[in-house]
C-alpha positions, 0 to 999 in steps of 0.5 A: 767474662766482662767486656773490656773498655771500648776506648783506651789511650796512652798520651805523651806529656808535652814536656820533652824528656819528662818520661810521663804518659797519661793512660785514659779509658772509658768504663766497660759496657758491663760497668754501667749496663749488662751485669753491672758488676765491674769491681776494678780496672787492671792496668798493665805495662811492659816494654814493647819488645816483651811478649807476655803481660806480667804482674799488674801495674795497678788496680783502679777501683770502679766507681760512678766515673764514666772516664778514668785516667792515670798519670805514669811518671818515671818512664825512660824517655824515648823508650816504647812501652805497651800499656793495657787495661782490663775490666774485672768483675766480682767473680773475679773474671777478667775481660780481654786485655785492650792494649796500646803502644806509646813512646815516653817523651 
């Protein structure tokens, strides 16, 4: 299995009540080294009280970028969410999930 990204953050928007969170991560060590075979990054979202990850929120194609980010809108202001990222290679094996918790502004 590939290695997950080593940095993953979820940052609130500065506008109170906007329901916007920005997810940002760096590429997997296997993306620019190791086996060089990362094809995409898989993002997940769940309520912070959930215990399992369900279907992916979205998949982002890996390219020559070293840092990625996605803006999520429409979140419920004041609600806490778990967000996660995993790297997926060509087999398609998936890395362990790297997760963070953030409250929507």
